C-alpha positions in Angstrom: -6.1 -29.3 15.7 -8.6 -31.7 14.2 -10.2 -32.8 11.0 -13.5 -31.2 10.2 -16.2 -33.8 10.7 -18.9 -34.6 8.1 -21.5 -33.2 10.5 -21.2 -30.5 13.2 -23.7 -29.2 15.5 -24.7 -25.7 14.4 -23.3 -22.9 16.6 -24.3 -19.3 16.3 -22.0 -16.3 16.7 -23.0 -15.4 20.2 -23.5 -18.9 21.6 -20.2 -20.2 20.3 -17.5 -18.8 22.5 -14.2 -18.1 20.9 -12.8 -21.5 22.0 -15.6 -23.1 19.9 -15.3 -21.1 16.7 -13.7 -23.2 14.0 -10.9 -21.5 12.2 -9.6 -23.0 8.9 -6.2 -21.7 7.5 -5.3 -22.7 4.0 -2.2 -22.4 1.7 0.5 -22.7 4.3 -0.2 -19.6 6.3 2.7 -18.7 8.6 2.5 -20.6 12.0 2.5 -17.3 13.9 -1.1 -17.0 12.9 -2.0 -20.2 14.8 0.1 -19.1 17.7 -1.6 -15.7 17.9 -5.1 -17.3 17.7 -4.2 -19.7 20.5 -2.9 -17.0 22.7 -6.2 -15.2 22.3 -8.1 -18.3 23.4 -9.1 -19.8 20.1 -8.6 -23.6 20.3 -10.4 -25.0 17.3 -7.9 -24.4 14.4 -7.2 -26.5 11.4 -4.4 -25.8 8.8 -3.8 -27.0 5.3 -0.7 -26.5 3.3 -2.5 -26.1 -0.1 -5.5 -24.5 -1.5 -8.9 -26.1 -2.0 -11.0 -26.5 -5.0 -14.6 -25.1 -5.1 -16.0 -28.6 -4.6 -13.8 -29.1 -1.5 -14.7 -25.7 -0.2 -18.4 -26.4 -0.6 -18.1 -29.5 1.5 -16.2 -27.8 4.3 -17.3 -24.2 4.4 -20.7 -24.8 6.1 -18.8 -25.7 9.3 -16.3 -22.9 9.3 -16.5 -19.7 11.3 -13.3 -17.9 10.1 -11.4 -18.8 7.0 -7.8 -17.8 6.2 -6.5 -18.0 2.6 -3.8 -16.6 0.4 -4.0 -15.9 -3.3 -4.9 -19.3 -4.8 -8.2 -20.2 -3.1 -11.1 -18.6 -4.8 -14.1 -17.6 -2.8 -17.1 -17.0 -5.1 -20.8 -16.6 -4.5 -21.5 -20.3 -4.6 -19.1 -20.9 -1.7 -20.5 -17.9 0.3 -24.0 -19.2 -0.3 -23.0 -22.4 1.5 -21.1 -20.6 4.3 -23.9 -20.7 6.8 -21.8 -19.9 9.9 -18.9 -17.9 8.3 -18.1 -14.7 10.1 -15.0 -13.5 8.4 -12.4 -14.2 5.7 -8.7 -13.3 6.2 -6.7 -12.8 3.0 -3.1 -13.4 4.2 -1.7 -11.3 1.4 -2.0 -7.8 -0.2 -4.9 -8.4 -2.5 -8.5 -9.4 -2.0 -9.5 -10.1 -5.7 -9.7 -13.8 -5.0 -12.9 -13.1 -2.9 -16.2 -11.9 -4.2 -16.3 -8.9 -1.9 -19.8 -7.7 -2.7 -21.3 -11.2 -2.2 -19.5 -11.5 1.1 -20.8 -8.1 2.3 -24.4 -9.1 1.3 -24.0 -12.1 3.6 -22.4 -10.2 6.4 -19.0 -11.8 6.0 -16.2 -9.4 6.8 -13.0 -9.6 4.7 -9.6 -8.5 6.0 -6.2 -8.4 4.3 -2.6 -7.2 4.9 -2.1 -4.3 2.4 1.3 -3.3 3.8 3.0 -6.3 5.4 4.8 -7.7 2.3 5.2 -4.5 0.2 8.9 -4.3 1.1 9.6 -7.9 0.0 8.0 -7.3 -3.4 9.8 -4.0 -3.9 13.1 -5.6 -3.1 12.5 -8.4 -5.6 11.6 -5.9 -8.3 14.9 -4.0 -7.8 16.9 -7.2 -7.8 15.3 -8.3 -11.1 15.9 -5.0 -12.7 19.6 -5.4 -12.0 19.6 -9.1 -13.1 17.8 -8.2 -16.4 20.2 -5.3 -17.1 23.2 -7.6 -16.6 21.6 -10.7 -18.2 22.7 -12.4 -15.0 19.9 -15.0 -14.9 20.6 -16.1 -18.5 24.3 -16.3 -17.8 23.6 -18.4 -14.7 21.5 -20.9 -16.8 24.4 -21.1 -19.3 26.8 -22.1 -16.6 24.4 -24.7 -15.3 24.4 -26.1 -18.8 28.2 -26.1 -18.9 28.5 -23.0 -21.2 31.0 -20.2 -20.5 30.1 -16.9 -22.1 31.8 -13.9 -20.5 30.6 -10.9 -22.5 29.4 -7.3 -21.9 27.2 -7.3 -25.0 23.6 -6.3 -24.0 24.6 -5.5 -20.4 23.9 -2.1 -19.0 24.0 -0.2 -15.7 20.7 0.9 -14.2 22.1 4.2 -13.0 20.5 7.1 -15.0 18.0 4.8 -16.5 14.2 5.5 -16.2 11.9 3.1 -14.4 8.2 3.4 -15.0 5.8 2.2 -12.3 2.3 1.4 -13.3 0.2 1.5 -10.2 1.4 3.7 -7.4 -0.4 2.2 -4.4 1.3 0.3 -1.6 4.3 -1.2 -3.5 4.9 1.3 -6.3 6.2 4.1 -4.0 8.7 1.8 -2.3 10.0 0.6 -5.7 10.4 4.2 -6.6 12.4 5.1 -3.5 14.7 2.1 -3.9 15.2 2.8 -7.6 16.0 6.4 -6.9 18.6 5.4 -4.3 20.4 3.5 -7.2 20.4 6.6 -9.3 17.4 5.8 -11.5 14.8 8.3 -12.7 11.3 7.4 -11.6 8.0 8.1 -13.4 4.7 6.5 -12.7 1.0 6.2 -13.8 -2.0 5.8 -11.6 -5.7 6.2 -12.3 -5.9 8.8 -9.4 -3.7 11.7 -8.5 -1.0 10.5 -6.0 1.6 12.3 -3.9 5.0 11.3 -5.3 7.8 10.1 -3.0 11.3 11.5 -3.6 11.7 12.9 -7.1 9.2 10.6 -8.8 6.9 12.2 -11.4 3.4 11.2 -12.2 2.7 11.2 -15.9 -0.7 11.7 -17.4 -1.3 8.3 -19.0 0.0 4.7 -19.5 1.3 5.4 -23.0 3.5 8.2 -21.8 5.1 6.0 -19.1 5.7 3.1 -21.6 7.3 5.4 -24.1 9.9 7.0 -21.8 10.8 4.0 -19.6 13.8 1.7 -19.8 12.1 -0.6 -17.3 8.4 -0.9 -16.7 7.1 -2.6 -13.6 3.4 -3.4 -13.0 1.7 -3.1 -9.6 -2.0 -3.1 -10.2 -4.9 -5.3 -8.9 -6.9 -7.7 -11.0 -9.9 -5.7 -12.2 -11.9 -5.3 -15.4 -9.8 -2.2 -16.1 -6.4 -4.0 -15.7 -7.0 -7.4 -17.3 -5.0 -7.5 -20.5 -3.8 -3.9 -20.1 -0.4 -4.8 -21.5 -1.1 -6.3 -24.9 0.2 -6.1 -28.4 -0.4 -2.4 -28.9 1.0 -1.4 -25.5 4.1 -3.4 -26.0 4.7 -1.5 -29.3 4.7 1.7 -27.3 7.5 0.5 -25.1 11.0 1.6 -26.0 13.1 -0.7 -28.1 15.5 -2.6 -25.8 13.4 -2.0 -22.7 12.3 -4.4 -20.1 8.9 -5.4 -18.6 8.3 -6.7 -15.1 5.1 -8.1 -13.7 4.8 -8.9 -10.0 1.1 -7.9 -9.7 -1.5 -10.3 -11.3 -1.1 -12.8 -14.1 -4.2 -11.4 -16.0 -2.6 -8.1 -16.6 -0.2 -9.1 -19.4 -0.9 -10.9 -22.7 1.8 -13.5 -22.6 1.5 -14.5 -26.3 2.1 -10.8 -27.3 5.0 -10.5 -24.8 6.6 -13.7 -26.2 6.5 -12.3 -29.8 7.9 -8.9 -28.6 10.8 -10.7 -26.9 11.6 -13.0 -29.8 11.6 -10.1 -32.2 14.1 -8.3 -30.1 11.8 -5.3 -29.5 12.0 -6.0 -25.7 15.4 -6.9 -24.2 14.0 -9.0 -21.4 11.2 -9.6 -18.9 10.6 -10.8 -15.4 7.4 -12.5 -14.3 6.3 -13.6 -10.9 2.6 -14.2 -11.7 0.8 -16.0 -14.5 -2.8 -16.4 -15.9 -2.6 -20.1 -14.9 -0.7 -21.2 -11.9 -0.3 -24.7 -10.4 -2.4 -25.3 -7.4 0.2 -27.5 -5.7 3.9 -28.1 -5.8 3.5 -31.4 -7.5 1.5 -29.9 -10.4 3.4 -29.0 -13.6 4.1 -25.4 -14.6 3.4 -24.5 -18.2 3.8 -21.1 -19.8 4.5 -19.4 -23.2 7.5 -17.8 -21.4 9.5 -20.9 -20.7 12.8 -21.3 -22.5 13.2 -17.7 -23.6 16.5 -15.9 -23.3 16.8 -13.2 -20.6 13.4 -13.9 -19.1 13.3 -14.4 -15.3 10.4 -16.6 -14.1 9.7 -16.9 -10.4 6.8 -18.9 -8.8 4.7 -16.1 -7.3 7.2 -15.4 -4.5 7.1 -11.6 -4.5 5.9 -11.5 -1.0 7.4 -14.8 0.1 9.9 -13.8 2.7 10.0 -15.0 6.3 9.6 -11.4 7.5 6.7 -10.7 5.2 4.8 -13.9 5.9 5.3 -13.6 9.6 4.0 -10.0 9.5 1.0 -11.0 7.4 0.2 -13.9 9.7 0.2 -11.6 12.7 -1.6 -8.7 11.1 -4.5 -10.7 9.6 -4.9 -13.1 12.6 -5.1 -10.0 14.8 -7.8 -8.5 12.7 -9.8 -11.7 12.6 -9.5 -12.3 16.3 -10.5 -8.7 17.1 -13.5 -9.0 14.9 -14.6 -12.3 16.5 -14.1 -10.9 20.1 -15.3 -7.3 19.7 -16.9 -6.9 16.3 -14.3 -4.3 15.2 -14.1 -3.9 11.4 -11.1 -1.6 11.4 -9.2 -2.3 8.2 -12.1 -4.4 6.7 -12.3 -4.2 2.9 -16.0 -4.8 2.3 -18.0 -3.7 5.3 -18.3 -0.3 7.0 -15.4 0.4 9.4 -16.8 0.5 12.9 -14.9 0.1 16.2 -15.6 1.0 19.8 -14.0 0.4 23.1 -15.8 -2.3 25.2 -17.6 -0.8 28.2 -17.4 -2.7 31.4 -20.7 -4.1 32.6 -22.2 -4.2 29.1 -23.3 -6.7 26.5 -22.6 -6.0 22.8 -25.1 -6.2 20.0 -23.7 -6.3 16.4 -26.0 -6.0 13.5 -25.1 -6.0 9.8 -28.0 -4.9 7.7 -29.3 -3.5 4.4 -29.0 0.3 4.4 -32.7 1.1 4.7 -34.4 4.2 6.3 -35.3 3.8 9.9 -33.2 0.7 10.7 -31.3 2.3 13.6 -34.5 3.6 15.2 -36.2 0.3 14.9 -33.3 -1.6 16.6 -33.1 1.0 19.3 -36.8 0.7 19.8 -36.6 -3.1 20.2 -33.9 -2.7 22.9 -35.6 0.3 24.6 -38.9 -1.6 24.6 -37.3 -4.2 26.8 -36.4 -1.6 29.4 -32.7 -1.8 28.7 -30.4 1.2 28.5 -28.1 1.7 25.6 -24.7 2.7 27.0 -22.9 3.5 23.7 -23.2 2.8 20.0 -21.3 3.4 16.8 -22.8 3.1 13.3 -21.6 3.5 9.7 -22.7 2.6 6.1 -20.9 1.6 3.0 -22.2 0.5 -0.5 -25.7 -0.2 0.7 -24.6 -2.1 3.9 -25.0 -0.7 7.4 -23.2 -1.9 10.5 -24.3 -1.1 14.0 -22.3 -1.7 17.2 -24.2 -1.2 20.4 -23.3 -1.7 24.1 -26.2 -2.2 26.4 -27.0 -3.1 30.0 -26.3 -6.7 31.0 -30.0 -7.3 31.7 -30.6 -7.6 27.9 -32.4 -10.9 27.2 -30.8 -13.2 24.7 -34.0 -13.5 22.6 -33.2 -9.9 21.3 -31.3 -11.6 18.6 -34.4 -13.3 17.2 -36.3 -10.0 17.4 -33.6 -8.1 15.4 -33.2 -11.0 12.9 -37.0 -10.7 12.2 -36.5 -7.2 10.7 -36.5 -7.1 6.9 -33.3 -5.2 7.0 -31.3 -7.9 8.8 -28.3 -9.6 7.3 -26.4 -10.9 10.3 -26.8 -10.3 14.1 -24.3 -11.3 16.8 -24.5 -10.9 20.5 -21.3 -10.8 22.6 -22.1 -11.7 26.2 
């Protein structure tokens, strides 16, 4: 591994073999990712334990071909504008809201994530915190650390026969429901689209209905315009007196000032938070929150998916997707580009073209290749949100200057040749 130099000779996607592609992995991504890249022939890999600020990214990103991040590093349009050689971004986590997906697509940068790899870890922590809140166990632990002995059943309940309300029934929500049901809990949920329930879970018509009937409410939604601040003063009033709120999704979802007031007043009996609107960028930075010091409040440092099993699975899954994209152009599982994949044909070169979805693009590219007297052996094509992606295998006599010819088309976003 090496430190990225101030200046690097520009390499294009097809001229830089996989051993020359620079891979930058931030935020302490599991070492299995590095091992997997190396096994696949990628030699130029740099890792950092922390995230980078926008200023730091702007300095480094022009030299990077593949970038790996977790949840703290923010990839906005300004960074993407400077990413002249960037092929793909790997989000080594569930979400992708830390990346401007539309801006990335417009620049032909594929974004991959791991939507399933740490769902079990998050679900298990939810269930553990439900029990800990119900028994006031975290608070009792802190009392003992402070030398106080209070053995009491007051305010402590069993979770059996209680109702857990799940807000967001995507990848994590159903697993929470299955585990909760195994403990004898009733499960209800709300999602913006109709979902097939697992077990005996019931989908309710709206958020208010879930909040009103649940003893425990757990949030599993992404950070969107619709979800930001979705649990505020009014929504907290809808919750049952003596109920509990858990948020292991995104820090922007809950109004912490309103939650603090609800807890101090006694309307809510407790809360568990794993995510916050403002999170320290590094271990040495201080943590500050309205929720500090409150009784029967569990605070964890964004560790919902932080288990050895989950991080290893994520490291393998996302590095596999990035490597496959670099080597074959496959966008299977890509979040922002059309999904296209095709088996590599022996004796062929591969042309990859990401372009604006305009009439006649496919015929124009086919015409350029055919005009050179080169047969097209196979091709696959798809569009998504105004972006088209063409994967074409052609005879090996294709000249390399075809890339310049395709790039001259007004539809072109990014063209790669795999020889």
